[in-house]
C-alpha positions as CSV (number, residue, x, y, z in Angstrom):
1,X,8.8,-63.7,-3.5
2,X,10.8,-61.0,-1.7
3,X,9.7,-57.8,0.0
4,X,11.8,-54.9,-0.9
5,X,11.6,-51.4,0.5
6,X,12.4,-49.9,-2.8
7,X,9.3,-51.5,-4.5
8,X,7.2,-50.3,-1.5
9,X,8.5,-46.7,-2.1
10,X,7.6,-46.9,-5.8
11,X,4.1,-48.1,-5.0
12,X,3.5,-45.4,-2.4
13,X,4.8,-42.7,-4.7
14,X,2.5,-43.7,-7.5
15,X,5.4,-45.1,-9.7
16,X,4.1,-48.6,-9.8
17,X,3.6,-48.5,-13.5
18,X,7.4,-48.3,-13.9
19,X,8.1,-51.4,-11.9
20,X,5.3,-53.7,-13.0
21,X,4.0,-55.6,-16.1
22,X,0.6,-56.9,-17.1
23,X,-0.1,-60.5,-18.1
24,X,-2.8,-61.6,-20.4
25,X,-4.0,-65.0,-21.5
26,X,-3.3,-66.8,-18.2
27,X,-5.0,-70.1,-17.4
28,X,-7.9,-69.5,-15.1
29,X,-6.5,-72.0,-12.6
30,X,-3.1,-70.2,-12.5
31,X,-2.0,-69.1,-9.0
32,X,0.4,-66.5,-7.8
33,X,3.0,-69.1,-7.3
34,X,2.7,-70.2,-10.9
35,X,3.3,-66.6,-12.0
36,X,6.4,-66.4,-9.7
37,X,7.7,-69.7,-11.3
38,X,7.2,-68.2,-14.7
39,X,9.4,-65.3,-13.8
40,X,12.0,-67.5,-12.1
41,X,15.3,-65.6,-11.6
42,X,13.5,-62.2,-11.4
43,X,13.0,-60.1,-8.3
44,X,9.3,-60.5,-8.1
45,X,7.6,-58.6,-5.3
46,X,4.0,-59.4,-5.8
47,X,1.7,-61.1,-8.3
48,X,-1.9,-59.7,-8.4
49,X,-4.6,-61.7,-10.1
50,X,-7.4,-59.8,-11.7
51,X,-10.9,-61.1,-11.0
52,X,-14.5,-60.7,-12.1
53,X,-16.9,-59.1,-9.6
54,X,-18.0,-62.6,-8.5
55,X,-14.4,-63.5,-7.6
56,X,-13.4,-65.7,-10.6
57,X,-10.0,-65.0,-12.2
58,X,-10.3,-63.3,-15.6
59,X,-7.0,-64.5,-17.1
60,X,-5.1,-61.3,-16.4
61,X,-2.6,-60.3,-13.7
62,X,-0.1,-57.6,-12.7
63,X,3.4,-58.5,-11.5
64,X,5.4,-56.0,-9.4
65,X,9.2,-56.2,-9.5
66,X,12.0,-54.7,-7.4
67,X,12.9,-52.1,-10.0
68,X,12.2,-50.6,-13.4
69,X,15.0,-52.5,-15.1
70,X,13.6,-55.8,-13.8
71,X,10.2,-54.9,-15.2
72,X,11.6,-54.0,-18.6
73,X,13.6,-57.2,-18.7
74,X,10.4,-59.2,-17.9
75,X,8.7,-57.9,-21.0
76,X,11.1,-60.1,-23.0
77,X,9.2,-63.1,-21.9
78,X,6.2,-62.0,-24.0
79,X,4.6,-65.0,-25.9
80,X,6.7,-67.6,-23.9
81,X,5.0,-70.8,-22.8
82,X,3.6,-70.2,-19.4
83,X,4.4,-73.5,-17.8
84,X,6.2,-76.4,-19.3
85,X,4.6,-79.8,-18.8
86,X,1.1,-81.1,-18.6
87,X,-0.3,-78.7,-16.0
88,X,-1.4,-76.0,-18.5
89,X,-0.3,-77.4,-21.8
90,X,1.5,-75.3,-24.4
91,X,-0.2,-72.2,-23.5
92,X,1.7,-68.9,-23.9
93,X,1.0,-65.6,-22.3
94,X,1.4,-62.0,-23.3
95,X,3.6,-59.7,-21.2
96,X,3.0,-55.9,-21.5
97,X,4.5,-52.9,-19.7
98,X,1.8,-51.2,-17.6
99,X,0.6,-47.7,-18.4
100,X,-1.1,-45.0,-16.4
101,X,-4.5,-46.2,-17.4
102,X,-3.8,-49.5,-15.6
103,X,-3.4,-47.8,-12.3
104,X,-7.1,-48.1,-11.2
105,X,-7.0,-51.8,-11.9
106,X,-3.8,-52.3,-10.0
107,X,-5.3,-50.3,-7.2
108,X,-8.3,-52.6,-7.1
109,X,-6.1,-55.7,-7.1
110,X,-4.1,-54.3,-4.2
111,X,-7.3,-53.5,-2.3
112,X,-8.7,-57.0,-2.9
113,X,-5.4,-58.6,-1.8
114,X,-5.2,-56.5,1.4
115,X,-8.4,-58.0,2.6
116,X,-6.9,-61.4,3.0
117,X,-3.2,-61.1,2.3
118,X,-0.4,-60.7,4.9
119,X,0.2,-57.2,6.2
120,X,3.0,-56.0,4.0
121,X,4.4,-53.1,2.2
122,X,3.0,-53.8,-1.2
123,X,-0.6,-54.2,0.0
124,X,-1.0,-50.5,0.7
125,X,-3.2,-48.4,-1.6
126,X,-1.5,-46.4,-4.4
127,X,-3.3,-43.3,-3.3
128,X,-1.2,-41.3,-0.8
129,X,-2.2,-41.5,2.8
130,X,-4.9,-38.9,3.5
131,X,-6.5,-39.0,0.1
132,X,-10.3,-38.5,0.5
133,X,-11.4,-39.7,-2.9
134,X,-13.0,-43.2,-3.4
135,X,-13.9,-44.7,-6.8
136,X,-17.2,-46.7,-6.7
137,X,-17.2,-49.6,-9.2
138,X,-20.0,-51.9,-10.5
139,X,-22.8,-49.4,-10.0
140,X,-26.1,-50.1,-11.6
141,X,-26.3,-48.2,-14.9
142,X,-29.5,-46.5,-13.9
143,X,-28.2,-45.4,-10.5
144,X,-28.3,-41.6,-10.0
145,X,-26.4,-39.1,-7.8
146,X,-29.0,-39.4,-5.0
147,X,-28.6,-43.2,-4.9
148,X,-24.9,-42.8,-4.2
149,X,-25.6,-40.2,-1.5
150,X,-28.1,-42.5,0.2
151,X,-25.6,-45.4,0.0
152,X,-23.1,-43.3,2.0
153,X,-25.7,-41.9,4.4
154,X,-24.0,-40.9,7.6
155,X,-20.6,-40.2,6.0
156,X,-19.2,-36.7,5.7
157,X,-18.6,-35.6,2.2
158,X,-17.2,-32.4,0.6
159,X,-19.6,-30.1,-1.4
160,X,-20.5,-31.8,-4.7
161,X,-18.8,-34.9,-3.4
162,X,-20.5,-37.3,-5.8
163,X,-19.6,-37.3,-9.5
164,X,-20.9,-40.1,-11.8
165,X,-18.6,-41.1,-14.6
166,X,-20.2,-41.1,-18.1
167,X,-18.8,-42.7,-21.2
168,X,-18.0,-40.9,-24.4
169,X,-21.3,-42.0,-25.9
170,X,-23.1,-40.3,-23.0
171,X,-24.0,-43.6,-21.3
172,X,-23.3,-44.5,-17.7
173,X,-20.1,-46.3,-17.1
174,X,-21.1,-47.9,-13.8
175,X,-18.5,-45.9,-11.8
176,X,-18.5,-42.8,-9.7
177,X,-16.1,-40.7,-7.6
178,X,-17.0,-39.8,-4.1
179,X,-15.0,-37.1,-2.3
180,X,-15.2,-37.4,1.5
181,X,-14.5,-34.8,4.1
182,X,-11.1,-36.4,5.1
183,X,-8.9,-39.4,4.3
184,X,-10.0,-41.0,7.6
185,X,-13.6,-40.8,6.5
186,X,-12.8,-42.4,3.1
187,X,-11.0,-45.2,4.9
188,X,-14.0,-45.7,7.2
189,X,-16.3,-45.9,4.1
190,X,-14.1,-48.6,2.5
191,X,-14.0,-50.6,5.7
192,X,-17.8,-50.6,6.2
193,X,-19.3,-50.3,2.7
194,X,-17.0,-52.2,0.4
195,X,-18.8,-55.2,-1.2
196,X,-22.1,-54.1,0.4
197,X,-25.4,-54.3,-1.4
198,X,-25.9,-50.9,-3.1
199,X,-29.7,-50.5,-2.7
200,X,-32.7,-52.8,-2.4
201,X,-34.4,-51.4,-5.5
202,X,-31.4,-52.7,-7.5
203,X,-31.5,-56.2,-6.1
204,X,-28.6,-57.9,-4.4
205,X,-26.0,-56.1,-6.5
206,X,-22.9,-55.0,-4.5
207,X,-20.3,-52.4,-5.3
208,X,-16.6,-52.2,-5.0
209,X,-14.8,-49.2,-3.4
210,X,-11.2,-48.3,-4.2
211,X,-9.3,-45.4,-2.8
212,X,-7.7,-43.4,-5.6
213,X,-5.6,-40.2,-5.9
214,X,-7.5,-36.9,-6.4
215,X,-5.7,-36.4,-9.7
216,X,-7.5,-39.5,-11.2
217,X,-10.9,-38.0,-10.4
218,X,-9.9,-34.6,-11.8
219,X,-8.5,-36.2,-15.0
220,X,-11.6,-38.3,-15.5
221,X,-13.9,-35.3,-15.1
222,X,-11.8,-33.2,-17.5
223,X,-11.9,-36.0,-20.1
224,X,-15.6,-36.6,-19.7
225,X,-16.7,-33.0,-20.1
226,X,-14.2,-31.9,-22.6
227,X,-14.0,-28.3,-21.3
228,X,-17.7,-27.5,-21.7
229,X,-18.0,-25.6,-18.5
230,X,-21.7,-26.5,-17.9
231,X,-23.3,-27.2,-14.5
232,X,-26.6,-28.9,-14.0
233,X,-28.8,-27.7,-11.1
234,X,-31.4,-29.9,-9.5
235,X,-34.0,-29.0,-6.9
236,X,-34.7,-25.5,-8.1
237,X,-37.9,-23.8,-6.9
238,X,-40.4,-23.8,-9.7
239,X,-40.8,-20.0,-9.5
240,X,-37.0,-19.4,-9.7
241,X,-35.9,-16.9,-12.3
242,X,-32.7,-16.2,-14.1
243,X,-32.1,-13.4,-11.6
244,X,-32.3,-15.8,-8.8
245,X,-29.7,-18.1,-10.4
246,X,-27.4,-15.1,-11.0
247,X,-27.7,-14.1,-7.4
248,X,-27.0,-17.7,-6.3
249,X,-23.8,-17.7,-8.4
250,X,-22.7,-14.1,-7.4
251,X,-19.0,-13.8,-7.9
252,X,-18.9,-16.4,-10.7
253,X,-18.7,-15.7,-14.4
254,X,-21.9,-17.0,-16.0
255,X,-22.1,-16.6,-19.8
256,X,-24.6,-14.3,-21.3
257,X,-27.7,-16.3,-22.2
258,X,-26.1,-19.1,-20.3
259,X,-29.1,-20.1,-18.1
260,X,-31.3,-22.8,-19.5
261,X,-34.4,-23.9,-17.5
262,X,-35.6,-27.4,-18.2
263,X,-39.3,-27.6,-18.9
264,X,-41.8,-30.4,-18.9
265,X,-43.6,-31.3,-22.1
266,X,-46.6,-29.2,-21.0
267,X,-44.5,-26.2,-20.4
268,X,-44.2,-26.4,-16.6
269,X,-40.9,-25.9,-14.9
270,X,-39.1,-29.1,-13.9
271,X,-37.0,-27.7,-11.1
272,X,-33.8,-28.2,-13.1
273,X,-31.6,-25.9,-15.1
274,X,-28.2,-25.8,-17.0
275,X,-25.8,-23.0,-16.4
276,X,-23.0,-22.2,-18.8
277,X,-19.9,-20.6,-17.3
278,X,-17.1,-18.7,-19.1
279,X,-14.6,-21.5,-18.8
280,X,-14.3,-25.1,-17.4
281,X,-12.3,-23.8,-14.4
282,X,-15.1,-21.4,-13.5
283,X,-17.6,-24.3,-13.6
284,X,-15.4,-26.4,-11.4
285,X,-15.1,-23.5,-9.0
286,X,-18.9,-23.1,-8.9
287,X,-19.3,-26.6,-7.7
288,X,-18.4,-25.3,-4.2
289,X,-22.0,-24.0,-4.1
290,X,-23.4,-27.5,-4.1
291,X,-26.2,-28.0,-1.5
292,X,-26.0,-24.4,-0.4
293,X,-29.2,-22.5,0.4
294,X,-30.6,-21.2,-2.9
295,X,-32.1,-18.0,-1.6
296,X,-33.7,-16.4,1.5
297,X,-37.0,-16.0,-0.3
298,X,-37.2,-19.7,-0.9
299,X,-36.5,-20.8,2.7
300,X,-34.0,-23.6,3.3
301,X,-34.3,-24.9,-0.2
302,X,-31.0,-26.1,-1.6
303,X,-29.8,-27.3,-5.0
304,X,-27.6,-30.2,-6.1
305,X,-24.9,-29.3,-8.7
306,X,-23.3,-31.6,-11.2
307,X,-20.9,-31.1,-14.1
308,X,-22.4,-32.3,-17.4
309,X,-21.4,-32.2,-21.0
310,X,-23.0,-30.2,-23.8
311,X,-24.6,-33.3,-25.2
312,X,-26.9,-33.5,-22.2
313,X,-27.9,-29.9,-22.5
314,X,-28.6,-30.3,-26.2
315,X,-31.1,-33.2,-25.7
316,X,-33.0,-31.4,-22.9
317,X,-36.1,-29.4,-23.5
318,X,-35.0,-26.0,-22.1
319,X,-36.1,-22.4,-22.0
320,X,-33.1,-20.0,-22.2
321,X,-33.3,-16.8,-20.2
322,X,-31.2,-13.8,-19.3
323,X,-31.6,-11.7,-16.1
324,X,-34.0,-8.8,-15.8
325,X,-32.5,-5.4,-16.4
326,X,-33.7,-1.9,-17.1
327,X,-32.6,-1.9,-20.8
328,X,-34.2,-5.0,-22.2
329,X,-36.5,-6.4,-19.5
330,X,-36.9,-10.2,-19.3
331,X,-35.9,-11.9,-22.5
332,X,-37.3,-15.3,-23.6
333,X,-35.6,-17.1,-26.5
334,X,-36.2,-20.2,-28.4
335,X,-39.4,-22.2,-28.9
336,X,-41.4,-20.6,-26.1
337,X,-40.9,-17.1,-27.4
338,X,-42.0,-18.2,-30.9
339,X,-45.0,-19.8,-29.4
340,X,-45.9,-16.7,-27.5
341,X,-45.6,-14.5,-30.6
342,X,-47.7,-16.9,-32.6
343,X,-50.4,-17.0,-29.9
344,X,-50.5,-13.2,-29.9
345,X,-50.8,-12.9,-33.6
346,X,-53.5,-15.6,-33.8
347,X,-55.6,-14.3,-30.9
348,X,-55.4,-10.6,-31.5
349,X,-57.0,-7.9,-29.3
350,X,-58.3,-4.5,-30.3
351,X,-57.3,-3.0,-27.0
352,X,-53.6,-4.0,-27.5
353,X,-53.3,-3.4,-31.2
354,X,-52.5,-7.0,-31.7
355,X,-54.6,-8.2,-34.6
356,X,-58.3,-8.3,-35.5
357,X,-60.8,-7.0,-32.9
358,X,-63.2,-9.7,-34.0
359,X,-61.3,-12.3,-32.1
360,X,-61.7,-10.6,-28.7
361,X,-65.4,-9.8,-29.4
362,X,-66.3,-13.4,-30.4
363,X,-64.2,-15.0,-27.6
364,X,-63.7,-12.8,-24.5
365,X,-61.4,-15.3,-22.9
366,X,-59.1,-15.3,-25.8
367,X,-59.2,-11.6,-25.8
368,X,-58.1,-11.6,-22.2
369,X,-55.1,-13.8,-23.0
370,X,-54.2,-11.5,-25.9
371,X,-54.5,-8.4,-23.6
372,X,-52.3,-10.1,-21.1
373,X,-49.7,-10.8,-23.8
374,X,-49.9,-7.2,-24.9
375,X,-49.3,-5.9,-21.3
376,X,-46.3,-8.3,-21.0
377,X,-44.6,-6.6,-23.9
378,X,-42.5,-3.5,-23.9
379,X,-44.2,-1.1,-26.4
380,X,-40.8,0.2,-27.6
381,X,-39.4,-3.3,-28.3
382,X,-42.3,-4.9,-30.1
383,X,-43.5,-8.5,-30.0
384,X,-41.3,-11.3,-28.6
385,X,-39.7,-9.4,-25.7
386,X,-41.9,-9.6,-22.6
387,X,-41.1,-6.8,-20.1
388,X,-42.8,-8.4,-17.1
389,X,-41.4,-11.7,-15.8
390,X,-44.4,-12.3,-13.5
391,X,-46.8,-12.1,-16.4
392,X,-44.6,-14.3,-18.5
393,X,-44.5,-16.9,-15.8
394,X,-48.3,-16.7,-15.5
395,X,-48.7,-17.4,-19.2
396,X,-46.4,-20.4,-18.9
397,X,-48.3,-21.7,-15.9
398,X,-51.5,-21.5,-17.9
399,X,-50.0,-23.6,-20.6
400,X,-49.6,-20.7,-23.0
């Protein structure tokens, strides 16, 4: 195999897909030299065997050539016998041109080869020098954002630096992107944490780290969320209101009725919320608020922000709210508003004009609840639109 500066340039500029091919159906015992022999007469720069996480070959490989014409010519060997003679029998292999989606796998093969191969031009990462994004592979499916943060404890990351990759069926993919403070910090993370055990609670499972271009992370996130423009907030104070969320995102365009607080089954706040923005770009911009102080009134409390899809919002038990204002007060929508209205109608209280006075007379406690509901409403707006957020929150706290 030769080492050509032209191929090195192609790799570093991210044009490796134009000068490489992908092999499938290789014998598991095939070596790089066997692949080079198969392409005898071609300007082969490097053969990269793909492997399972435990190190065993998986029957696939990438072959890098000296130029695009060589790679196109190599595809003509598709379905040819891999090696004449008794060594591998009459086994043929498939030869395909590589595409952009193969780049992460090529990157991983290059990273694995660089750990034990000679120092050479083709063993440098595809990501340009200084890229601060790392792709974490082989994550446990039940690993969360906090687990990844703990794994990289002591490393400097950018705001919202951890993004879990979710498949189209809304299930974890076992991968994540981590955006470090600098390219040097990303390289330090790979040097010290690659192939390390992820966390004791997941057993002896280790993860792989691959440096990737920032464009790959952005493309994966755009594909995953499909332009939903939804951010999930974690770590909210239980008493946080829609006004608090609006103040936190001051300067960002939040959709009307776009704040959804996640509630426990008993009606208590969970400390999480979904926020819908006007567009996906605005949601991406809002991620810069990740781990910022939520509000002076809540001390040093900060929130974790994560882009999510509408499917996750749809399956959550939420209470949608809009900010308090002079015209319509604090507005509750959805199941909780209906429950409050039903409670008022069923309890009744003579002092509030909310049903039969007999209820409050026979059960003073129920009468007090009904009176409280009555005080929480704006007389001009009728049932279902509480005018006092504090009273509404009190009712929710009491399980009402």
